[in-house]
Z-matrix of the N, CA and C atoms (Angstrom, degrees):
N
C 1 1.448
C 2 1.523 1 110.87
N 3 1.311 2 118.29 1 -40.17
C 4 1.465 3 121.29 2 -178.95
C 5 1.525 4 111.83 3 -63.26
N 6 1.334 5 117.02 4 -34.55
C 7 1.469 6 119.24 5 -178.84
C 8 1.527 7 110.68 6 -66.69
N 9 1.327 8 117.88 7 -33.97
C 10 1.472 9 120.62 8 175.37
C 11 1.520 10 110.56 9 -66.02
N 12 1.310 11 115.34 10 -40.97
C 13 1.462 12 120.26 11 178.56
C 14 1.530 13 110.12 12 -63.69
N 15 1.324 14 116.62 13 -42.45
C 16 1.468 15 121.40 14 179.01
C 17 1.528 16 110.15 15 -62.75
N 18 1.320 17 116.91 16 -46.17
C 19 1.468 18 121.25 17 179.45
C 20 1.525 19 110.78 18 -61.56
N 21 1.323 20 116.41 19 -42.68
C 22 1.464 21 121.21 20 178.93
C 23 1.528 22 110.94 21 -61.53
N 24 1.322 23 116.74 22 -45.80
C 25 1.466 24 120.54 23 178.89
C 26 1.522 25 111.55 24 -63.96
N 27 1.334 26 117.39 25 -41.33
C 28 1.464 27 120.84 26 178.52
C 29 1.529 28 111.15 27 -62.64
N 30 1.326 29 116.63 28 -38.72
C 31 1.468 30 120.19 29 177.68
C 32 1.523 31 111.89 30 -66.49
N 33 1.322 32 115.84 31 -42.50
C 34 1.472 33 119.78 32 178.42
C 35 1.528 34 110.79 33 -63.69
N 36 1.335 35 117.12 34 -39.43
C 37 1.465 36 121.34 35 178.47
C 38 1.531 37 110.07 36 -65.44
N 39 1.323 38 117.54 37 -42.51
C 40 1.470 39 121.17 38 179.49
C 41 1.536 40 110.67 39 -62.50
N 42 1.327 41 116.28 40 -42.41
C 43 1.466 42 120.86 41 178.47
C 44 1.523 43 110.62 42 -62.90
N 45 1.310 44 116.29 43 -43.63
C 46 1.465 45 121.24 44 -179.67
C 47 1.528 46 111.21 45 -65.15
N 48 1.315 47 117.31 46 -38.35
C 49 1.474 48 120.81 47 177.91
C 50 1.524 49 110.98 48 -64.45
N 51 1.336 50 116.89 49 -38.44
C 52 1.467 51 120.49 50 177.07
C 53 1.529 52 110.70 51 -64.45
N 54 1.326 53 116.43 52 -42.02
C 55 1.468 54 120.21 53 178.23
C 56 1.520 55 110.39 54 -64.34
N 57 1.323 56 117.63 55 -40.06
C 58 1.471 57 121.18 56 177.90
C 59 1.526 58 111.20 57 -62.76
N 60 1.319 59 116.21 58 -40.33
C 61 1.468 60 120.41 59 -179.64
C 62 1.526 61 111.41 60 -66.16
N 63 1.322 62 117.35 61 -23.77
C 64 1.461 63 121.40 62 -178.74
C 65 1.515 64 114.89 63 -85.76
N 66 1.303 65 117.47 64 -2.23
C 67 1.462 66 119.71 65 179.89
C 68 1.530 67 110.78 66 -69.20
N 69 1.315 68 114.91 67 149.48
C 70 1.459 69 120.03 68 179.66
C 71 1.519 70 111.52 69 -93.73
N 72 1.335 71 115.91 70 -162.15
C 73 1.465 72 120.36 71 179.38
C 74 1.528 73 111.09 72 -57.81
N 75 1.323 74 115.36 73 142.43
C 76 1.462 75 119.10 74 -177.30
C 77 1.519 76 110.99 75 -144.75
N 78 1.304 77 114.32 76 158.39
C 79 1.465 78 120.92 77 171.66
C 80 1.511 79 109.17 78 -158.78
N 81 1.330 80 116.33 79 150.25
C 82 1.463 81 120.10 80 -178.82
C 83 1.521 82 111.17 81 -80.12
N 84 1.308 83 115.73 82 164.80
C 85 1.452 84 120.14 83 171.69
C 86 1.505 85 114.54 84 124.59
N 87 1.320 86 113.92 85 -169.97
C 88 1.461 87 121.28 86 177.25
C 89 1.528 88 108.66 87 -147.28
N 90 1.322 89 114.62 88 151.94
C 91 1.463 90 121.17 89 -179.63
C 92 1.521 91 108.03 90 -106.25
N 93 1.310 92 116.12 91 137.54
C 94 1.454 93 119.97 92 176.19
C 95 1.526 94 109.87 93 -133.01
N 96 1.328 95 114.93 94 151.96
C 97 1.467 96 120.90 95 175.57
C 98 1.519 97 107.86 96 -86.26
N 99 1.292 98 115.52 97 138.15
C 100 1.464 99 121.31 98 177.40
C 101 1.524 100 107.79 99 -129.84
N 102 1.319 101 116.05 100 155.58
C 103 1.467 102 121.16 101 177.25
C 104 1.516 103 109.03 102 -127.47
N 105 1.308 104 115.70 103 137.41
C 106 1.462 105 120.09 104 176.54
C 107 1.528 106 110.23 105 -64.44
N 108 1.342 107 115.96 106 -38.18
C 109 1.463 108 121.84 107 176.28
C 110 1.520 109 107.41 108 -120.31
N 111 1.321 110 116.63 109 102.52
C 112 1.459 111 121.38 110 -174.91
C 113 1.526 112 113.19 111 -64.59
N 114 1.319 113 116.48 112 -39.31
C 115 1.463 114 120.47 113 -175.29
C 116 1.529 115 111.86 114 -64.22
N 117 1.317 116 117.46 115 -47.57
C 118 1.461 117 120.02 116 -178.82
C 119 1.527 118 111.94 117 -91.99
N 120 1.329 119 116.95 118 -3.76
C 121 1.463 120 123.85 119 -179.77
C 122 1.523 121 111.63 120 54.73
N 123 1.315 122 115.02 121 48.39
C 124 1.468 123 121.23 122 178.02
C 125 1.525 124 108.64 123 -114.67
N 126 1.313 125 114.61 124 153.04
C 127 1.460 126 119.70 125 178.92
C 128 1.519 127 112.29 126 81.07
N 129 1.340 128 116.11 127 47.54
C 130 1.458 129 121.40 128 -178.88
C 131 1.529 130 110.87 129 -63.98
N 132 1.329 131 115.55 130 135.19
C 133 1.460 132 121.69 131 170.94
C 134 1.522 133 108.03 132 -149.09
N 135 1.320 134 115.93 133 164.74
C 136 1.455 135 121.20 134 -178.09
C 137 1.523 136 110.09 135 -112.17
N 138 1.314 137 113.83 136 150.83
C 139 1.454 138 120.11 137 -177.86
C 140 1.527 139 109.28 138 -135.04
N 141 1.325 140 115.97 139 135.63
C 142 1.454 141 122.61 140 176.09
C 143 1.522 142 107.61 141 -104.49
N 144 1.324 143 116.28 142 128.08
C 145 1.470 144 121.43 143 177.13
C 146 1.517 145 108.50 144 -121.94
N 147 1.335 146 116.34 145 135.17
C 148 1.456 147 120.58 146 178.50
C 149 1.520 148 110.31 147 -159.44
N 150 1.317 149 114.87 148 164.43
C 151 1.453 150 121.82 149 175.69
C 152 1.521 151 107.60 150 -122.10
N 153 1.318 152 115.93 151 129.79
C 154 1.462 153 121.39 152 179.19
C 155 1.523 154 107.98 153 -141.63
N 156 1.332 155 115.34 154 132.22
C 157 1.467 156 121.60 155 -176.80
C 158 1.526 157 111.14 156 53.19
N 159 1.320 158 114.29 157 43.93
C 160 1.466 159 123.55 158 177.65
C 161 1.524 160 113.25 159 60.32
N 162 1.326 161 117.12 160 25.65
C 163 1.453 162 120.59 161 176.85
C 164 1.527 163 108.90 162 -126.93
N 165 1.317 164 115.69 163 124.89
C 166 1.453 165 121.70 164 -179.81
C 167 1.526 166 109.54 165 -80.60
N 168 1.335 167 115.42 166 139.19
C 169 1.462 168 120.29 167 -178.52
C 170 1.520 169 109.90 168 -137.60
N 171 1.310 170 115.56 169 153.62
C 172 1.454 171 122.74 170 175.30
C 173 1.520 172 107.54 171 -136.90
N 174 1.340 173 115.33 172 133.28
C 175 1.460 174 120.22 173 -178.89
C 176 1.517 175 110.58 174 -131.70
N 177 1.314 176 115.79 175 146.74
C 178 1.456 177 122.24 176 173.92
C 179 1.527 178 108.23 177 -75.71
N 180 1.341 179 116.78 178 140.85
C 181 1.467 180 121.37 179 178.98
C 182 1.527 181 108.24 180 -126.37
N 183 1.325 182 115.63 181 127.52
C 184 1.456 183 120.58 182 176.77
C 185 1.523 184 109.34 183 -70.55
N 186 1.342 185 118.05 184 143.36
C 187 1.476 186 120.73 185 -177.71
C 188 1.529 187 113.87 186 -54.69
N 189 1.323 188 117.83 187 -34.59
C 190 1.470 189 119.63 188 -178.88
C 191 1.530 190 113.08 189 -72.58
N 192 1.331 191 117.79 190 -11.14
C 193 1.467 192 121.41 191 179.30
C 194 1.524 193 113.39 192 -100.91
N 195 1.320 194 116.82 193 -5.43
C 196 1.466 195 121.02 194 -175.22
C 197 1.523 196 111.62 195 -62.16
N 198 1.327 197 117.78 196 -43.84
C 199 1.472 198 121.07 197 -176.91
C 200 1.527 199 111.28 198 -61.46
N 201 1.320 200 117.73 199 -48.63
C 202 1.467 201 119.85 200 -179.09
C 203 1.527 202 111.36 201 -68.16
N 204 1.310 203 116.47 202 -34.31
C 205 1.464 204 120.36 203 178.60
C 206 1.524 205 111.03 204 -66.97
N 207 1.332 206 116.85 205 -37.36
C 208 1.471 207 120.12 206 177.64
C 209 1.526 208 111.05 207 -63.45
N 210 1.335 209 116.66 208 -35.40
C 211 1.470 210 120.15 209 176.47
C 212 1.525 211 110.15 210 -64.44
N 213 1.333 212 117.19 211 -41.73
C 214 1.465 213 121.02 212 178.62
C 215 1.523 214 111.10 213 -64.20
N 216 1.328 215 116.81 214 -39.62
C 217 1.467 216 120.72 215 177.98
C 218 1.530 217 110.77 216 -65.21
N 219 1.333 218 116.82 217 -39.01
C 220 1.470 219 120.80 218 178.01
C 221 1.526 220 110.51 219 -65.55
N 222 1.322 221 117.58 220 -39.61
C 223 1.468 222 121.04 221 177.97
C 224 1.522 223 110.31 222 -63.08
N 225 1.327 224 116.98 223 -38.72
C 226 1.462 225 120.35 224 178.82
C 227 1.532 226 110.57 225 -64.71
N 228 1.337 227 116.63 226 -40.72
C 229 1.467 228 119.83 227 178.51
C 230 1.522 229 110.92 228 -63.78
N 231 1.345 230 116.51 229 -40.50
C 232 1.471 231 120.06 230 175.62
C 233 1.529 232 110.21 231 -61.25
N 234 1.334 233 115.89 232 -43.32
C 235 1.470 234 121.24 233 -179.87
C 236 1.522 235 110.86 234 -59.44
N 237 1.320 236 116.65 235 -46.59
C 238 1.467 237 120.05 236 -179.84
C 239 1.526 238 111.33 237 -62.39
N 240 1.328 239 116.47 238 -42.71
C 241 1.466 240 120.27 239 -179.46
C 242 1.525 241 110.46 240 -64.83
N 243 1.337 242 116.55 241 -46.83
C 244 1.467 243 119.91 242 -178.59
C 245 1.528 244 111.42 243 -66.95
N 246 1.320 245 117.71 244 -36.24
C 247 1.462 246 121.02 245 178.49
C 248 1.528 247 109.82 246 -64.34
N 249 1.318 248 116.81 247 -40.95
C 250 1.463 249 120.50 248 176.17
C 251 1.515 250 111.75 249 -61.40
N 252 1.352 251 116.14 250 -43.27
C 253 1.459 252 120.73 251 177.50
C 254 1.530 253 110.51 252 -62.56
N 255 1.330 254 116.11 253 -41.68
C 256 1.464 255 120.68 254 -179.69
C 257 1.532 256 111.10 255 -61.60
N 258 1.306 257 116.47 256 -42.23
C 259 1.465 258 120.64 257 178.33
C 260 1.530 259 110.40 258 -64.41
N 261 1.335 260 117.16 259 -44.29
C 262 1.462 261 120.70 260 178.48
C 263 1.528 262 111.22 261 -59.64
N 264 1.342 263 116.37 262 -46.02
C 265 1.464 264 120.43 263 179.70
C 266 1.527 265 111.51 264 -65.05
N 267 1.325 266 116.42 265 -38.70
C 268 1.466 267 120.07 266 179.38
C 269 1.525 268 111.68 267 -64.71
N 270 1.308 269 116.86 268 -37.82
C 271 1.473 270 120.59 269 176.58
C 272 1.525 271 109.88 270 -65.21
N 273 1.340 272 116.45 271 -45.08
C 274 1.469 273 120.22 272 177.63
C 275 1.527 274 111.15 273 -59.46
N 276 1.338 275 115.96 274 -43.84
C 277 1.464 276 120.88 275 -179.92
C 278 1.523 277 110.96 276 -61.46
N 279 1.316 278 116.32 277 -44.74
C 280 1.457 279 120.90 278 179.25
C 281 1.526 280 110.95 279 -59.97
N 282 1.322 281 116.70 280 -45.09
C 283 1.469 282 120.69 281 179.04
C 284 1.523 283 111.31 282 -63.34
N 285 1.333 284 116.26 283 -40.66
C 286 1.467 285 119.98 284 -179.43
C 287 1.527 286 110.90 285 -66.32
N 288 1.339 287 116.97 286 -39.70
C 289 1.468 288 120.47 287 178.75
C 290 1.525 289 111.29 288 -65.49
N 291 1.322 290 116.07 289 -42.15
C 292 1.467 291 120.20 290 178.60
C 293 1.529 292 110.48 291 -63.98
N 294 1.323 293 117.10 292 -42.09
C 295 1.464 294 120.74 293 178.74
C 296 1.525 295 110.65 294 -63.60
N 297 1.330 296 116.61 295 -39.23
C 298 1.464 297 121.04 296 178.78
C 299 1.532 298 110.53 297 -66.10
N 300 1.326 299 116.93 298 -42.09
C 301 1.467 300 120.86 299 178.13
C 302 1.522 301 111.29 300 -63.56
N 303 1.311 302 116.96 301 -41.57
C 304 1.473 303 120.70 302 178.76
C 305 1.519 304 110.82 303 -63.65
N 306 1.325 305 115.34 304 -38.63
C 307 1.456 306 120.24 305 -177.81
C 308 1.523 307 111.58 306 -66.70
N 309 1.341 308 116.79 307 -34.24
C 310 1.458 309 121.29 308 -177.00
C 311 1.536 310 112.94 309 -101.22
N 312 1.302 311 117.63 310 8.78
C 313 1.460 312 121.59 311 -178.79
C 314 1.512 313 111.14 312 -73.06
N 315 1.366 314 118.37 313 132.07
C 316 1.466 315 120.01 314 179.95
C 317 1.530 316 112.93 315 -70.55
N 318 1.329 317 117.12 316 -21.67
C 319 1.460 318 119.62 317 -178.71
C 320 1.533 319 111.70 318 -84.29
N 321 1.305 320 116.56 319 -2.77
C 322 1.460 321 120.28 320 -179.55
C 323 1.521 322 109.75 321 -71.89
N 324 1.322 323 115.51 322 129.38
C 325 1.473 324 120.45 323 179.24
C 326 1.519 325 108.73 324 -77.41
N 327 1.321 326 115.08 325 138.56
C 328 1.479 327 118.47 326 -178.64
C 329 1.480 328 111.06 327 -112.73
């Protein structure tokens, strides 16, 4: 039974790795609308905020670049989610392999 579980986990990991390899350009952060004059809501501009290598950054974003930047941010979110899943599956796989080895170990007392 454990070998089926191991094979299943290995297949899921392989599928997830293929999906990760298919991701496009990505970057962390979030985009927000800002106004030069908040009260009258005039002077709209966009701002990208993110943290990378433990350093917080803020960048101005031109309105014509917002759409493509949002796609990159979405790709990064997919990457983070899939990476988390990959780590979870890898931990499960490791535990299953260790359990299988213990079960078939000749030094195991019966």
